[in-house]
C-alpha positions in Angstrom: 0.0 -0.2 0.0 1.3 3.4 -0.9 2.1 5.9 2.0 0.5 9.1 2.7 2.2 12.1 4.2 -0.9 13.2 6.3 -3.3 11.7 8.8 -7.0 11.1 8.9 -7.2 13.5 11.8 -5.4 16.3 9.8 -7.8 15.8 6.8 -10.8 15.9 9.0 -9.7 19.1 10.5 -9.0 20.7 7.1 -12.2 19.4 5.6 -14.2 21.1 8.4 -13.2 24.4 6.9 -12.6 23.5 3.4 -15.0 20.8 2.1 -13.9 17.9 0.0 -12.8 17.4 -2.8 -9.5 19.1 -2.9 -5.9 18.4 -3.8 -3.0 18.2 -1.5 0.6 18.6 -2.8 3.6 17.5 -0.4 6.2 20.3 -0.8 9.0 18.3 0.9 8.6 15.4 -1.5 8.4 17.7 -4.6 11.7 19.5 -3.4 13.4 16.2 -2.8 12.4 14.7 -6.2 13.7 18.0 -8.0 17.0 17.6 -6.2 17.3 14.0 -7.0 17.2 14.7 -10.7 19.6 17.6 -10.6 22.1 15.9 -8.5 22.1 12.8 -10.7 23.1 15.0 -13.7 25.9 16.9 -12.0 28.4 15.5 -14.2 27.0 17.9 -16.9 27.8 21.4 -15.9 25.2 22.9 -17.8 22.3 20.7 -17.0 18.9 22.4 -16.3 15.4 20.8 -15.5 12.7 23.0 -17.1 9.5 22.1 -15.1 6.6 21.3 -17.4 4.1 23.9 -16.0 1.4 22.0 -18.0 1.6 19.3 -15.3 0.8 21.5 -12.4 0.1 25.1 -13.3 0.2 26.8 -10.0 2.8 29.5 -9.4 3.3 28.3 -5.7 4.6 25.0 -7.0 6.6 26.6 -9.8 8.2 29.1 -7.3 9.3 26.2 -5.0 10.9 24.4 -8.1 12.6 27.8 -9.1 14.2 27.7 -5.4 15.5 24.2 -6.2 17.3 25.4 -9.4 14.6 24.5 -12.1 13.3 26.6 -15.1 9.9 26.4 -16.8 8.8 24.6 -19.8 5.9 26.8 -21.3 3.6 26.0 -24.1 1.1 28.9 -24.0 0.7 32.4 -22.6 -0.9 31.7 -19.4 2.1 29.3 -18.6 4.5 32.2 -19.5 2.6 34.4 -17.0 2.8 31.9 -14.3 6.6 31.6 -15.0 6.6 35.5 -14.7 4.8 35.3 -11.3 7.2 32.7 -10.1 10.2 34.9 -11.0 11.4 32.8 -13.8 12.6 34.7 -16.9 14.9 34.8 -19.9 16.5 31.6 -21.0 15.3 29.7 -18.0 12.0 29.6 -19.8 11.8 27.0 -22.7 8.7 27.8 -25.0 7.8 24.7 -26.7 4.3 24.8 -28.4 2.5 23.6 -31.4 0.0 25.4 -33.9 1.1 28.5 -32.1 -0.7 31.7 -32.6 1.8 34.7 -33.4 0.9 36.5 -30.2 2.4 33.9 -28.1 5.6 33.9 -30.2 5.8 37.5 -29.5 5.1 37.1 -25.8 7.9 34.5 -25.6 10.3 36.6 -27.5 9.6 39.5 -24.9 10.6 37.5 -22.2 13.8 36.2 -23.8 12.6 32.6 -23.6 14.3 29.9 -25.7 11.9 29.3 -28.6 11.5 25.8 -29.6 9.9 25.2 -33.0 7.5 22.3 -33.8 7.7 23.0 -37.7 10.4 24.5 -40.0 7.6 26.7 -41.6 7.4 28.2 -38.2 10.8 29.9 -38.7 9.4 32.3 -41.3 6.3 32.7 -39.3 8.3 33.7 -36.2 10.5 36.0 -38.4 7.4 37.8 -39.9 5.5 38.3 -36.7 8.1 38.5 -33.8 11.4 38.8 -35.5 14.3 36.1 -35.2 16.1 35.6 -32.0 19.8 34.8 -31.5 18.9 31.2 -30.4 16.6 28.9 -32.0 15.8 25.3 -31.3 13.7 22.6 -33.4 11.7 19.6 -32.0 12.6 16.4 -33.5 10.1 13.6 -34.1 12.1 10.3 -34.5 9.3 8.8 -36.7 9.9 5.0 -37.1 13.4 5.2 -35.4 11.7 5.0 -32.0 8.4 3.5 -30.5 6.0 5.7 -28.5 3.1 4.6 -26.2 -0.5 5.3 -25.4 -0.2 8.8 -24.2 1.7 10.6 -27.0 1.2 7.6 -29.5 3.3 6.3 -32.4 5.8 8.9 -33.3 4.8 8.4 -37.0 1.5 9.6 -36.3 2.1 12.1 -33.5 1.5 15.8 -34.5 4.7 16.8 -32.8 8.0 17.9 -34.2 10.0 17.6 -37.5 11.3 14.8 -39.5 15.0 13.9 -39.7 15.2 15.5 -43.3 13.4 18.7 -42.1 15.7 19.0 -39.3 18.7 19.6 -41.5 16.9 21.9 -43.7 15.6 23.9 -40.7 19.0 24.5 -39.2 20.4 25.3 -42.7 17.7 28.1 -43.2 18.1 29.4 -39.6 21.8 29.7 -40.3 21.1 31.5 -43.6 18.9 34.0 -41.8 21.7 34.9 -39.4 20.9 32.8 -36.4 23.9 31.9 -34.6 23.0 29.9 -31.5 21.2 26.5 -31.8 19.7 23.8 -29.7 17.8 20.5 -30.3 14.9 19.0 -28.6 12.7 15.7 -28.6 10.0 14.3 -26.7 8.9 11.0 -28.2 7.2 9.3 -25.1 5.5 9.9 -22.0 5.3 8.1 -18.6 7.9 5.4 -19.5 9.6 3.5 -16.6 12.2 1.9 -18.7 15.3 4.0 -18.2 17.2 2.1 -21.0 14.6 3.5 -23.4 15.8 7.1 -22.5 19.5 6.1 -22.8 19.0 4.7 -26.3 16.8 7.8 -27.2 19.7 10.0 -25.8 22.3 8.0 -27.8 20.4 8.5 -31.0 19.8 12.1 -30.6 23.4 12.8 -29.7 24.4 11.0 -32.9 22.0 13.0 -34.9 23.1 16.3 -33.2 26.7 15.5 -34.2 25.6 14.7 -37.8 23.6 18.0 -37.7 26.8 20.0 -36.7 29.0 18.3 -39.1 26.8 18.7 -42.2 25.1 22.1 -41.6 28.3 23.7 -40.0 26.8 24.9 -36.8 27.5 24.3 -33.0 24.7 23.2 -30.8 24.7 24.9 -27.2 22.2 22.3 -25.8 20.2 19.1 -26.3 16.9 18.8 -24.4 16.0 15.3 -23.9 12.4 16.3 -23.1 10.6 14.6 -20.3 8.4 11.5 -20.1 10.1 9.9 -17.2 7.3 7.7 -15.6 6.1 7.1 -12.1 5.0 3.7 -10.6 1.2 4.3 -10.5 0.5 0.6 -10.0 1.6 -1.3 -6.9 3.7 -3.8 -8.8 5.7 -1.2 -10.6 9.2 -0.1 -9.7 10.5 3.5 -9.5 12.3 4.8 -12.6 16.0 4.3 -12.1 17.7 7.7 -12.3 21.2 6.2 -11.8 20.9 3.7 -14.8 19.3 6.6 -16.8 21.9 9.2 -15.9 25.0 6.9 -16.1 23.7 5.6 -19.6 23.3 9.3 -21.0 26.8 10.0 -19.7 28.4 7.1 -21.3 26.7 7.9 -24.6 27.6 11.6 -24.4 31.2 10.7 -23.8 31.2 8.3 -26.6 30.1 10.7 -29.1 31.2 14.2 -27.7 34.0 13.2 -25.6 36.5 15.5 -27.4 34.3 18.4 -28.0 36.2 21.5 -26.7 32.9 23.2 -25.6 30.6 20.9 -23.7 27.0 20.4 -24.6 24.4 21.4 -22.2 21.8 18.8 -21.3 18.2 19.9 -20.5 15.2 18.0 -19.5 11.5 19.1 -19.1 10.0 16.7 -16.5 6.6 17.5 -15.0 5.0 14.2 -13.9 8.3 12.8 -12.6 8.8 15.8 -10.2 5.3 16.5 -8.9 3.1 13.4 -9.8 3.9 11.1 -6.8 3.3 13.9 -4.4 -0.2 15.1 -5.3 -3.3 13.6 -3.6 -6.9 14.1 -4.5 -8.8 13.9 -1.2 -12.6 13.1 -1.6 -15.5 11.6 0.4 -17.7 8.8 -0.3 -21.2 10.2 -0.9 -23.3 7.0 -1.8 -22.6 3.3 -1.8 -24.8 1.7 -4.6 -25.5 -2.0 -5.0 -27.1 -2.9 -8.4 -25.4 -5.1 -11.1 -22.2 -4.1 -9.6 -21.1 -2.4 -6.3 -20.4 1.4 -6.7 -18.9 3.9 -4.5 -19.8 7.3 -5.7 -17.5 10.1 -4.6 -18.0 13.9 -4.2 -15.2 14.2 -6.9 -15.5 13.1 -10.4 -13.7 13.0 -13.9 -13.8 16.8 -13.9 -11.4 16.7 -11.1 -9.2 13.8 -12.3 -9.6 12.6 -15.8 -6.6 10.5 -16.4 -8.4 7.3 -15.4 -11.3 8.0 -17.9 -8.9 9.5 -20.6 -6.2 6.8 -20.6 -7.6 4.0 -18.5 -5.0 5.0 -16.2 -4.4 3.3 -12.9 -4.4 5.3 -9.5 -4.0 3.7 -6.2 -6.7 4.4 -3.6 -6.6 4.5 0.2 -9.5 4.7 2.4 -8.4 6.7 5.4 -8.6 4.9 8.8 -9.1 1.6 6.9 -5.6 1.1 5.7 -5.3 -2.2 7.8 -8.7 -3.4 7.1 -9.1 -6.5 4.6 -9.7 -5.3 1.1 -12.3 -7.9 0.4 -15.1 -5.8 -1.4 -15.1 -5.2 -5.0 -16.2 -1.8 -6.2 -16.2 0.6 -9.1 -15.2 3.8 -7.7 -17.0 6.6 -9.7 -18.1 10.3 -9.9 -21.3 12.1 -10.7 -20.8 13.0 -14.2 -23.6 12.1 -16.9 -20.9 9.9 -18.5 -20.6 6.2 -17.9 -16.7 6.5 -18.3 -16.6 8.8 -15.1 -14.6 6.3 -13.0 -11.6 6.4 -10.9 -11.3 2.7 -10.6 -13.0 -0.5 -12.1 -13.4 -3.8 -10.2 -11.1 -2.6 -7.4 -10.6 -4.6 -4.2 -11.0 -2.1 -1.2 -12.1 -2.4 2.3 -15.8 -2.1 2.9 -16.8 1.6 2.3 -19.5 3.6 4.1 -20.8 7.0 3.1 -18.5 9.8 4.5 -15.4 7.8 4.4 -12.4 9.8 3.3 -11.0 8.5 -0.1 -7.5 9.5 -1.1 -6.4 9.0 -4.7 -2.7 8.8 -5.2 -0.3 10.1 -7.8 -2.4 13.0 -8.7 0.2 15.6 -8.6 0.6 15.9 -12.4 -2.1 16.2 -15.1 -4.7 16.1 -12.4 -6.2 19.4 -11.5 -4.6 20.9 -14.5 -6.9 18.9 -16.9 -10.0 19.9 -15.0 -13.1 21.0 -16.7 -16.7 22.4 -16.0 -18.9 20.0 -17.9 -22.2 19.4 -16.0 -21.5 22.5 -14.2 -18.9 21.0 -11.9 -16.5 23.3 -10.1 -12.9 23.0 -9.9 -11.5 22.0 -6.5 -9.1 23.9 -4.1 -5.4 23.1 -3.9 -3.4 23.0 -0.8 0.5 22.8 -0.1 1.4 20.5 2.7 4.5 22.1 4.4 7.4 20.5 6.2 5.8 21.4 9.4 2.7 19.5 8.9 0.5 22.8 8.2 -1.7 23.2 5.1 -1.6 26.4 2.9 -4.2 27.0 0.4 -2.5 27.8 -3.0 -5.7 27.9 -5.0 -9.3 28.3 -3.6 -12.2 26.2 -4.9 -14.3 27.8 -7.7 -17.7 29.2 -7.0 -20.8 29.3 -8.9 -20.0 33.0 -9.5 -16.8 32.0 -11.0 -18.7 29.6 -13.4 -21.0 32.4 -14.5 -18.4 35.2 -14.7 -18.1 35.1 -18.5 -21.8 35.0 -19.1 -24.2 38.0 -19.4 -27.6 37.0 -18.2 
């Protein structure tokens, strides 16, 4: 059973003032996870983790990660604004977007962000609307050279990035236009636990980078290996092996760039890996229904956490106060949306549940609250930071009906 950094008494006390559902993020866990990633890549002097704001777009979290030495990976204007509010600026921002409106390129340029282009045609688009920066990066899609998974999909069918042939053309065109600084980026997979996959991906990218430099006559400043490092959602899964990953990347780097006079910087843009295991969706059982199956209906729903419905993703569930009770009852754990896929768990063995029991859904610290929505008039929940001293700090209040109707004119 997965551990929880708070007690039933703490949650009951918090819920008396702030009704469930709500999210809790473990500050100490997030800080430690960021430190682990940064420390394991200490062999590369220029290493930088650009936290993927899309995973948990809350300035309180982004500010914590800035304090740990992270930058920000942004994909839209609101995420750039969150970076601003957290005190992140300049080349500590990586702007990676697709189908991008020119206004957002302009805003990224204003902030001095590193602009990572998803299409070689975006180079002229950027030049026309925002002007060309000194530094440019292209997102590479390896196509058939690498496999994907169910979240991003097969690289050959993914909408992201440029082909190998386009990569060479893109850098040559950028060089012609007077750009003098360059980077290379890829992100072929998401939530992958096999460290060797990322080692081979890095090796292939390093080889490609060397070929680009030799054929186009440029020097790359950095290679961004993307994110995609997985977390063990299921009880039987093992944690991602950072040492195997970093050691393999180091060997590949030295093999290909060992004699390089100016070292290449290595960047990453992890989101889920940093915050995912340290977020918890806290709900109450509202109803227990026995029809063709046994159902536990929560006061949260797919609008609060859509990963199980969207990806059939597994999230562990704990019933507070019943951690040591036999898990001898089979339930579907569901929400109240008018959609039959509004389910957090299907045929899950849990202790016998009664209305008002407190239900904790684990590993909800990434792509949880961030993917929320208002279908059926559901209001998005509050977010709390669990601090090292055991206190809770609200970092986002719950939505109200007034918020929901704020853009309407009755």
